[in-house]
C-alpha positions as CSV (number, residue, x, y, z in Angstrom):
1,X,0.0,0.0,0.0
2,X,1.3,3.4,-0.9
3,X,2.0,6.1,1.7
4,X,-0.7,8.3,0.3
5,X,-3.4,5.5,0.5
6,X,-2.3,4.6,4.1
7,X,-2.3,8.3,5.1
8,X,-5.8,8.7,3.7
9,X,-7.1,5.6,5.5
10,X,-5.7,6.6,8.8
11,X,-7.0,10.2,8.4
12,X,-10.5,8.7,7.5
13,X,-10.4,6.4,10.5
14,X,-9.3,9.1,12.9
15,X,-11.7,11.7,11.7
16,X,-14.6,9.3,11.7
17,X,-13.7,8.0,15.1
18,X,-13.7,11.6,16.5
19,X,-17.1,12.2,14.9
20,X,-18.5,9.0,16.3
21,X,-17.2,9.7,19.8
22,X,-18.5,13.2,19.7
23,X,-22.0,12.0,18.8
24,X,-22.0,9.3,21.5
25,X,-20.7,11.5,24.3
26,X,-23.0,14.4,23.2
27,X,-26.0,12.0,23.2
28,X,-25.0,10.7,26.7
29,X,-24.7,14.3,28.1
30,X,-28.0,15.3,26.5
31,X,-29.8,12.3,28.0
32,X,-28.3,12.8,31.5
33,X,-28.4,16.6,31.8
34,X,-30.9,17.8,29.2
35,X,-33.6,15.0,28.8
36,X,-36.2,17.6,27.9
37,X,-34.4,18.1,24.6
38,X,-34.7,14.4,23.7
39,X,-33.1,13.4,20.4
40,X,-32.9,16.8,18.6
41,X,-36.5,16.5,17.6
42,X,-35.6,15.0,14.2
43,X,-36.9,11.5,14.7
44,X,-40.2,12.0,12.9
45,X,-38.6,13.8,9.9
46,X,-35.9,11.1,9.7
47,X,-38.6,8.3,9.5
48,X,-40.2,10.1,6.5
49,X,-37.0,11.0,4.6
50,X,-33.6,9.4,4.9
51,X,-31.1,12.2,4.3
52,X,-28.1,10.0,4.7
53,X,-29.3,7.4,2.2
54,X,-30.2,10.2,-0.3
55,X,-26.8,11.8,0.0
56,X,-25.1,8.4,-0.5
57,X,-27.1,7.8,-3.7
58,X,-26.4,11.3,-5.0
59,X,-22.7,10.7,-4.4
60,X,-22.8,7.4,-6.3
61,X,-24.5,8.9,-9.3
62,X,-22.2,11.9,-9.4
63,X,-19.1,9.7,-9.2
64,X,-20.5,7.7,-12.1
65,X,-21.1,10.8,-14.2
66,X,-17.6,12.1,-13.4
67,X,-16.0,8.7,-14.2
68,X,-17.6,8.9,-17.6
69,X,-16.4,12.5,-18.1
70,X,-19.9,13.9,-18.0
71,X,-19.2,16.9,-15.9
72,X,-22.2,19.0,-17.1
73,X,-24.6,16.2,-16.4
74,X,-23.1,15.8,-12.9
75,X,-23.5,19.5,-12.2
76,X,-27.1,19.5,-13.4
77,X,-27.9,16.4,-11.4
78,X,-26.4,17.9,-8.2
79,X,-28.4,21.1,-8.7
80,X,-31.6,19.2,-9.1
81,X,-30.9,17.2,-6.0
82,X,-29.9,20.3,-4.1
83,X,-33.4,21.7,-4.9
84,X,-35.0,18.4,-3.9
85,X,-33.2,18.3,-0.6
86,X,-34.3,21.9,0.1
87,X,-37.9,20.9,-0.5
88,X,-37.4,18.2,2.1
89,X,-36.0,20.7,4.6
90,X,-32.3,20.1,4.1
91,X,-30.6,23.3,2.8
92,X,-27.2,23.1,1.2
93,X,-25.9,26.4,-0.3
94,X,-24.2,24.7,-3.2
95,X,-24.0,20.9,-3.8
96,X,-20.9,20.2,-5.8
97,X,-17.7,18.3,-5.7
98,X,-16.2,20.7,-3.2
99,X,-19.1,19.9,-0.9
100,X,-18.4,16.2,-1.2
101,X,-14.7,16.7,-0.8
102,X,-15.1,18.8,2.4
103,X,-17.6,16.4,3.9
104,X,-16.2,13.2,2.5
105,X,-13.4,12.4,4.9
106,X,-15.8,11.5,7.7
107,X,-16.7,7.9,6.9
108,X,-19.9,7.9,9.0
109,X,-21.3,10.8,7.1
110,X,-23.8,10.4,4.3
111,X,-21.5,11.8,1.6
112,X,-18.9,9.1,2.2
113,X,-19.2,5.8,0.3
114,X,-16.3,3.9,1.7
115,X,-17.1,1.0,4.1
116,X,-14.8,2.4,6.8
117,X,-17.6,4.1,8.7
118,X,-19.7,1.0,8.7
119,X,-16.7,-1.0,9.8
120,X,-16.0,1.4,12.7
121,X,-19.7,1.2,13.7
122,X,-19.5,-2.6,13.7
123,X,-16.3,-2.5,15.8
124,X,-18.1,-0.2,18.2
125,X,-21.1,-2.6,18.5
126,X,-18.6,-5.3,19.4
127,X,-17.0,-3.2,22.1
128,X,-18.1,-3.4,25.7
129,X,-17.7,0.3,26.3
130,X,-16.5,3.5,24.6
131,X,-13.2,3.1,26.4
132,X,-12.8,-0.4,25.0
133,X,-13.6,0.8,21.5
134,X,-11.1,3.7,21.8
135,X,-8.4,1.3,23.0
136,X,-9.1,-1.0,20.0
137,X,-9.0,1.8,17.5
138,X,-5.9,3.5,19.0
139,X,-3.6,0.8,17.6
140,X,-5.2,0.7,14.1
141,X,-3.2,2.3,11.3
142,X,-5.0,1.1,8.2
143,X,-8.2,-0.4,6.9
144,X,-6.8,-3.9,6.9
145,X,-6.1,-3.7,10.6
146,X,-9.6,-2.4,11.1
147,X,-11.1,-5.3,9.3
148,X,-8.9,-7.7,11.3
149,X,-10.0,-6.2,14.6
150,X,-13.6,-6.8,13.7
151,X,-13.0,-10.4,12.8
152,X,-11.1,-11.2,16.0
């Protein structure tokens, strides 16, 4: 594996881990100290419209257009989807490749299509505690090690 690929993998793992831990700790604090705020009030909206799934599908289609060199079609598609997302209550100023690049390193985010986020979530579900999970991930330096830690 090249140094660039390895650096990208570890950056993705680390940034995704930080985001996951942030969400988990934030949720715990909210439940313990601010129960009146519940789960951000988005549960009903999420049942009706799956923003994460929609963004993954948009990313896949855009990647396909770009792989075929169809840049204008990709841009038109993103604008149509941006308008659709706005109609569903999710406002994005400009949906473009820069948006995906900026939001694409966090593997647990909807704009990321790598399996690293799902693998980290699986490892978390296998861990007895957040501390146990963090200790497992602390020694991981690439995706191969991540997969191996899930299987062990």
